[in-house]
MOPAC internal coordinates of N, CA, C and O (Angstrom, degrees):
PM7 1SCF
backbone

  N    0.0000 0     0.00 0     0.00 0    0    0    0
  C    1.4624 1     0.00 0     0.00 0    1    0    0
  C    1.5281 1   108.90 1     0.00 0    2    1    0
  O    1.2310 1   121.40 1   -39.83 1    3    2    1
  N    1.2876 1   114.93 1   140.17 1    3    2    1
  C    1.4644 1   120.92 1  -179.91 1    5    3    2
  C    1.5285 1   110.05 1   -85.71 1    6    5    3
  O    1.2310 1   120.84 1   -25.43 1    7    6    5
  N    1.3150 1   115.99 1   154.57 1    7    6    5
  C    1.4617 1   119.80 1   178.50 1    9    7    6
  C    1.5319 1   109.71 1   -72.89 1   10    9    7
  O    1.2310 1   121.20 1   -18.91 1   11   10    9
  N    1.3211 1   115.31 1   161.09 1   11   10    9
  C    1.4653 1   120.37 1   178.22 1   13   11   10
  C    1.5244 1   110.44 1   -60.34 1   14   13   11
  O    1.2310 1   120.39 1   137.66 1   15   14   13
  N    1.3277 1   116.87 1   -42.34 1   15   14   13
  C    1.4669 1   120.50 1  -178.78 1   17   15   14
  C    1.5249 1   111.38 1   -62.43 1   18   17   15
  O    1.2310 1   120.42 1   137.75 1   19   18   17
  N    1.3312 1   116.81 1   -42.25 1   19   18   17
  C    1.4633 1   119.96 1   178.60 1   21   19   18
  C    1.5190 1   111.37 1   -67.38 1   22   21   19
  O    1.2310 1   120.14 1   141.07 1   23   22   21
  N    1.3183 1   117.35 1   -38.93 1   23   22   21
  C    1.4663 1   121.33 1   178.42 1   25   23   22
  C    1.5270 1   110.81 1   -63.20 1   26   25   23
  O    1.2310 1   120.91 1   138.67 1   27   26   25
  N    1.3209 1   115.86 1   -41.33 1   27   26   25
  C    1.4685 1   121.55 1   179.59 1   29   27   26
  C    1.5248 1   110.13 1   -62.28 1   30   29   27
  O    1.2310 1   120.46 1   132.78 1   31   30   29
  N    1.3147 1   116.72 1   -47.22 1   31   30   29
  C    1.4646 1   120.60 1  -178.99 1   33   31   30
  C    1.5267 1   111.36 1   -67.26 1   34   33   31
  O    1.2310 1   120.53 1   141.94 1   35   34   33
  N    1.3342 1   116.59 1   -38.06 1   35   34   33
  C    1.4659 1   119.98 1   177.81 1   37   35   34
  C    1.5260 1   111.19 1   -64.49 1   38   37   35
  O    1.2310 1   120.50 1   152.14 1   39   38   37
  N    1.3281 1   116.65 1   -27.86 1   39   38   37
  C    1.4592 1   121.50 1   179.41 1   41   39   38
  C    1.5239 1   112.12 1   -81.46 1   42   41   39
  O    1.2310 1   120.38 1   171.19 1   43   42   41
  N    1.3401 1   116.88 1    -8.81 1   43   42   41
  C    1.4576 1   119.99 1   177.58 1   45   43   42
  C    1.5138 1   115.24 1   102.03 1   46   45   43
  O    1.2310 1   120.47 1  -173.13 1   47   46   45
  N    1.3054 1   116.71 1     6.87 1   47   46   45
  C    1.4604 1   120.01 1   176.85 1   49   47   46
  C    1.5256 1   108.32 1   -90.44 1   50   49   47
  O    1.2310 1   120.41 1   -19.45 1   51   50   49
  N    1.3310 1   116.83 1   160.55 1   51   50   49
  C    1.4609 1   121.06 1  -177.93 1   53   51   50
  C    1.5269 1   112.04 1   -72.56 1   54   53   51
  O    1.2310 1   120.80 1   134.53 1   55   54   53
  N    1.3340 1   116.08 1   -45.47 1   55   54   53
  C    1.4587 1   119.14 1  -173.43 1   57   55   54
  C    1.5260 1   109.80 1  -163.87 1   58   57   55
  O    1.2310 1   121.72 1   -11.90 1   59   58   57
  N    1.3156 1   114.31 1   168.10 1   59   58   57
  C    1.4548 1   119.98 1   174.48 1   61   59   58
  C    1.5232 1   110.30 1   -64.03 1   62   61   59
  O    1.2310 1   120.60 1   148.16 1   63   62   61
  N    1.3171 1   116.46 1   -31.84 1   63   62   61
  C    1.4653 1   120.76 1   176.95 1   65   63   62
  C    1.5292 1   110.92 1   -62.31 1   66   65   63
  O    1.2310 1   119.99 1   142.89 1   67   66   65
  N    1.3273 1   117.63 1   -37.11 1   67   66   65
  C    1.4633 1   120.64 1   177.84 1   69   67   66
  C    1.5319 1   110.42 1   -65.25 1   70   69   67
  O    1.2310 1   120.44 1   137.69 1   71   70   69
  N    1.3195 1   116.76 1   -42.31 1   71   70   69
  C    1.4666 1   120.42 1   177.60 1   73   71   70
  C    1.5281 1   109.41 1   -62.96 1   74   73   71
  O    1.2310 1   120.32 1   138.30 1   75   74   73
  N    1.3099 1   116.99 1   -41.70 1   75   74   73
  C    1.4574 1   121.75 1   178.01 1   77   75   74
  C    1.5255 1   111.15 1   -61.22 1   78   77   75
  O    1.2310 1   120.70 1   138.49 1   79   78   77
  N    1.3181 1   116.27 1   -41.51 1   79   78   77
  C    1.4774 1   120.63 1   179.99 1   81   79   78
  C    1.5211 1   110.68 1   -65.16 1   82   81   79
  O    1.2310 1   120.13 1   137.11 1   83   82   81
  N    1.3018 1   117.36 1   -42.89 1   83   82   81
  C    1.4653 1   121.18 1  -178.25 1   85   83   82
  C    1.5302 1   111.29 1   -67.72 1   86   85   83
  O    1.2310 1   120.70 1   137.97 1   87   86   85
  N    1.3294 1   116.26 1   -42.03 1   87   86   85
  C    1.4645 1   120.49 1  -173.37 1   89   87   86
  C    1.5182 1   114.28 1   -90.80 1   90   89   87
  O    1.2310 1   120.41 1   155.79 1   91   90   89
  N    1.3209 1   116.81 1   -24.21 1   91   90   89
  C    1.4597 1   119.67 1  -173.42 1   93   91   90
  C    1.5232 1   112.35 1    78.38 1   94   93   91
  O    1.2310 1   120.42 1  -167.85 1   95   94   93
  N    1.3233 1   116.80 1    12.15 1   95   94   93
  C    1.4593 1   122.62 1   179.59 1   97   95   94
  C    1.5268 1   108.07 1  -100.39 1   98   97   95
  O    1.2310 1   120.54 1   -46.00 1   99   98   97
  N    1.3073 1   116.58 1   134.00 1   99   98   97
  C    1.4517 1   121.41 1  -178.68 1  101   99   98
  C    1.5262 1   112.73 1   -62.49 1  102  101   99
  O    1.2310 1   121.12 1   -29.45 1  103  102  101
  N    1.3181 1   115.46 1   150.55 1  103  102  101
  C    1.4627 1   120.52 1  -178.38 1  105  103  102
  C    1.5261 1   112.68 1   -60.86 1  106  105  103
  O    1.2310 1   120.16 1   141.19 1  107  106  105
  N    1.3155 1   117.30 1   -38.81 1  107  106  105
  C    1.4692 1   119.32 1  -179.78 1  109  107  106
  C    1.5278 1   110.28 1   -66.14 1  110  109  107
  O    1.2310 1   120.00 1   140.57 1  111  110  109
  N    1.3076 1   117.60 1   -39.43 1  111  110  109
  C    1.4671 1   120.84 1   176.31 1  113  111  110
  C    1.5201 1   110.07 1   -62.25 1  114  113  111
  O    1.2310 1   120.08 1   137.10 1  115  114  113
  N    1.3089 1   117.44 1   -42.90 1  115  114  113
  C    1.4622 1   121.24 1   177.64 1  117  115  114
  C    1.5245 1   110.92 1   -60.97 1  118  117  115
  O    1.2310 1   120.59 1   139.05 1  119  118  117
  N    1.3290 1   116.47 1   -40.95 1  119  118  117
  C    1.4700 1   119.88 1   178.06 1  121  119  118
  C    1.5350 1   111.38 1   -62.06 1  122  121  119
  O    1.2310 1   121.01 1   136.27 1  123  122  121
  N    1.3332 1   115.67 1   -43.73 1  123  122  121
  C    1.4630 1   120.04 1   179.43 1  125  123  122
  C    1.5237 1   110.19 1   -64.47 1  126  125  123
  O    1.2310 1   120.02 1   137.36 1  127  126  125
  N    1.3228 1   117.57 1   -42.64 1  127  126  125
  C    1.4659 1   120.30 1   179.67 1  129  127  126
  C    1.5203 1   110.93 1   -64.84 1  130  129  127
  O    1.2310 1   119.96 1   142.66 1  131  130  129
  N    1.3200 1   117.68 1   -37.34 1  131  130  129
  C    1.4574 1   119.64 1   176.35 1  133  131  130
  C    1.5231 1   110.23 1   -59.98 1  134  133  131
  O    1.2310 1   120.71 1   139.25 1  135  134  133
  N    1.3025 1   116.25 1   -40.75 1  135  134  133
  C    1.4575 1   121.41 1  -179.23 1  137  135  134
  C    1.5382 1   112.26 1   -74.33 1  138  137  135
  O    1.2310 1   120.60 1   132.86 1  139  138  137
  N    1.3400 1   116.46 1   -47.14 1  139  138  137
  C    1.4601 1   121.01 1  -170.85 1  141  139  138
  C    1.5249 1   115.04 1   -97.70 1  142  141  139
  O    1.2310 1   120.53 1   156.34 1  143  142  141
  N    1.3143 1   116.58 1   -23.66 1  143  142  141
  C    1.4676 1   121.28 1  -176.75 1  145  143  142
  C    1.5257 1   109.23 1  -137.33 1  146  145  143
  O    1.2310 1   120.16 1  -115.88 1  147  146  145
  N    1.3272 1   117.30 1    64.12 1  147  146  145
  C    1.4641 1   120.62 1  -173.67 1  149  147  146
  C    1.5290 1   114.05 1   -60.19 1  150  149  147
  O    1.2310 1   120.06 1   147.48 1  151  150  149
  N    1.3159 1   117.49 1   -32.52 1  151  150  149
  C    1.4767 1   119.23 1   178.81 1  153  151  150
  C    1.5298 1   110.21 1   -65.50 1  154  153  151
  O    1.2310 1   120.62 1   134.22 1  155  154  153
  N    1.3203 1   116.42 1   -45.78 1  155  154  153
  C    1.4572 1   120.86 1   177.15 1  157  155  154
  C    1.5239 1   110.58 1   -60.93 1  158  157  155
  O    1.2310 1   120.53 1   137.03 1  159  158  157
  N    1.3237 1   116.58 1   -42.97 1  159  158  157
  C    1.4613 1   120.40 1   179.49 1  161  159  158
  C    1.5261 1   110.52 1   -60.73 1  162  161  159
  O    1.2310 1   120.32 1   138.78 1  163  162  161
  N    1.3148 1   117.00 1   -41.22 1  163  162  161
  C    1.4668 1   120.79 1   177.87 1  165  163  162
  C    1.5182 1   111.99 1   -62.96 1  166  165  163
  O    1.2310 1   120.42 1   140.06 1  167  166  165
  N    1.3127 1   116.80 1   -39.94 1  167  166  165
  C    1.4681 1   120.98 1   177.80 1  169  167  166
  C    1.5272 1   110.12 1   -65.03 1  170  169  167
  O    1.2310 1   120.60 1   139.65 1  171  170  169
  N    1.3157 1   116.47 1   -40.35 1  171  170  169
  C    1.4665 1   120.53 1   177.41 1  173  171  170
  C    1.5287 1   109.97 1   -61.87 1  174  173  171
  O    1.2310 1   120.56 1   135.88 1  175  174  173
  N    1.3285 1   116.53 1   -44.12 1  175  174  173
  C    1.4669 1   119.51 1   178.23 1  177  175  174
  C    1.5232 1   111.40 1   -61.03 1  178  177  175
  O    1.2310 1   120.47 1   137.82 1  179  178  177
  N    1.3209 1   116.70 1   -42.18 1  179  178  177
  C    1.4710 1   120.05 1   178.60 1  181  179  178
  C    1.5224 1   110.86 1   -60.07 1  182  181  179
  O    1.2310 1   120.72 1   137.22 1  183  182  181
  N    1.3124 1   116.23 1   -42.78 1  183  182  181
  C    1.4613 1   120.11 1   177.86 1  185  183  182
  C    1.5118 1   112.42 1   -64.81 1  186  185  183
  O    1.2310 1   120.35 1   141.71 1  187  186  185
  N    1.3230 1   116.95 1   -38.29 1  187  186  185
  C    1.4672 1   120.81 1   178.74 1  189  187  186
  C    1.5238 1   111.27 1   -66.13 1  190  189  187
  O    1.2310 1   120.69 1   140.11 1  191  190  189
  N    1.3158 1   116.28 1   -39.89 1  191  190  189
  C    1.4669 1   119.89 1   177.94 1  193  191  190
  C    1.5248 1   109.75 1   -62.73 1  194  193  191
  O    1.2310 1   120.58 1   135.68 1  195  194  193
  N    1.3259 1   116.49 1   -44.32 1  195  194  193
  C    1.4674 1   120.20 1   178.48 1  197  195  194
  C    1.5256 1   111.08 1   -62.67 1  198  197  195
  O    1.2310 1   120.25 1   138.13 1  199  198  197
  N    1.3156 1   117.14 1   -41.87 1  199  198  197
  C    1.4653 1   121.16 1   179.40 1  201  199  198
  C    1.5221 1   111.05 1   -65.87 1  202  201  199
  O    1.2310 1   120.45 1   138.88 1  203  202  201
  N    1.3196 1   116.74 1   -41.12 1  203  202  201
  C    1.4684 1   120.68 1   178.83 1  205  203  202
  C    1.5313 1   110.37 1   -62.87 1  206  205  203
  O    1.2310 1   120.23 1   136.09 1  207  206  205
  N    1.3361 1   117.16 1   -43.91 1  207  206  205
  C    1.4693 1   120.69 1   177.98 1  209  207  206
  C    1.5180 1   110.69 1   -63.08 1  210  209  207
  O    1.2310 1   120.28 1   139.51 1  211  210  209
  N    1.3193 1   117.08 1   -40.49 1  211  210  209
  C    1.4638 1   121.33 1   178.48 1  213  211  210
  C    1.5284 1   110.61 1   -61.24 1  214  213  211
  O    1.2310 1   120.78 1   134.97 1  215  214  213
  N    1.3321 1   116.12 1   -45.03 1  215  214  213
  C    1.4691 1   120.47 1   179.08 1  217  215  214
  C    1.5283 1   111.35 1   -63.84 1  218  217  215
  O    1.2310 1   120.49 1   137.12 1  219  218  217
  N    1.3364 1   116.67 1   -42.88 1  219  218  217
  C    1.4599 1   120.35 1  -179.32 1  221  219  218
  C    1.5269 1   110.92 1   -66.06 1  222  221  219
  O    1.2310 1   120.29 1   139.28 1  223  222  221
  N    1.3259 1   117.05 1   -40.72 1  223  222  221
  C    1.4637 1   120.56 1   177.79 1  225  223  222
  C    1.5152 1   111.22 1   -64.84 1  226  225  223
  O    1.2310 1   120.20 1   140.37 1  227  226  225
  N    1.3173 1   117.22 1   -39.63 1  227  226  225
  C    1.4577 1   121.50 1   178.84 1  229  227  226
  C    1.5237 1   110.33 1   -64.24 1  230  229  227
  O    1.2310 1   120.56 1   136.39 1  231  230  229
  N    1.3234 1   116.54 1   -43.61 1  231  230  229
  C    1.4655 1   120.43 1   179.10 1  233  231  230
  C    1.5245 1   110.50 1   -64.07 1  234  233  231
  O    1.2310 1   120.56 1   138.84 1  235  234  233
  N    1.3346 1   116.54 1   -41.16 1  235  234  233
  C    1.4584 1   121.05 1   179.07 1  237  235  234
  C    1.5295 1   110.38 1   -63.77 1  238  237  235
  O    1.2310 1   120.54 1   136.18 1  239  238  237
  N    1.3236 1   116.58 1   -43.82 1  239  238  237
  C    1.4620 1   120.35 1   179.58 1  241  239  238
  C    1.5200 1   111.33 1   -64.38 1  242  241  239
  O    1.2310 1   120.18 1   140.91 1  243  242  241
  N    1.3181 1   117.27 1   -39.09 1  243  242  241
  C    1.4624 1   120.51 1   178.03 1  245  243  242
  C    1.5268 1   111.11 1   -64.52 1  246  245  243
  O    1.2310 1   120.51 1   141.36 1  247  246  245
  N    1.3242 1   116.63 1   -38.64 1  247  246  245
  C    1.4648 1   120.85 1   178.26 1  249  247  246
  C    1.5279 1   110.32 1   -65.39 1  250  249  247
  O    1.2310 1   120.14 1   137.51 1  251  250  249
  N    1.3362 1   117.34 1   -42.49 1  251  250  249
  C    1.4663 1   120.94 1   178.16 1  253  251  250
  C    1.5190 1   110.91 1   -61.86 1  254  253  251
  O    1.2310 1   120.12 1   137.45 1  255  254  253
  N    1.3244 1   117.38 1   -42.55 1  255  254  253
  C    1.4628 1   120.87 1   179.18 1  257  255  254
  C    1.5157 1   110.74 1   -63.49 1  258  257  255
  O    1.2310 1   120.45 1   139.85 1  259  258  257
  N    1.3235 1   116.75 1   -40.15 1  259  258  257
  C    1.4697 1   120.57 1   179.08 1  261  259  258
  C    1.5121 1   110.24 1   -65.20 1  262  261  259
  O    1.2310 1   119.78 1   140.04 1  263  262  261
  N    1.3231 1   118.03 1   -39.96 1  263  262  261
  C    1.4581 1   121.61 1   179.01 1  265  263  262
  C    1.5332 1   111.58 1   -67.29 1  266  265  263
  O    1.2310 1   120.42 1   144.86 1  267  266  265
  N    1.3353 1   116.80 1   -35.14 1  267  266  265
  C    1.4598 1   120.63 1   178.65 1  269  267  266
  C    1.5156 1   111.55 1   -67.73 1  270  269  267
  O    1.2310 1   120.63 1   149.82 1  271  270  269
  N    1.3305 1   116.40 1   -30.18 1  271  270  269
  C    1.4677 1   121.36 1  -179.02 1  273  271  270
  C    1.5131 1   111.57 1   -72.23 1  274  273  271
  O    1.2310 1   119.98 1   156.86 1  275  274  273
  N    1.3071 1   117.65 1   -23.14 1  275  274  273
  C    1.4742 1   121.24 1  -176.72 1  277  275  274
  C    1.4572 1   111.53 1   -84.06 1  278  277  275
  O    1.2310 1   120.10 1   180.00 1  279  278  277

């Protein structure tokens, strides 16, 4: 079994801390879920990836709007 940190990075996230920040779930809880509830952990990672993409797209769109205003 892979560690939570390795699973997070393999999924394209920066760190377990980033997943914790997005979800509000403590890193130790995430580690336990990776070990004991891998399906749930995978679903959480999928949601974090979607949230990260949403945030990045929003930031990109805001930058484009600001550039159009100039």
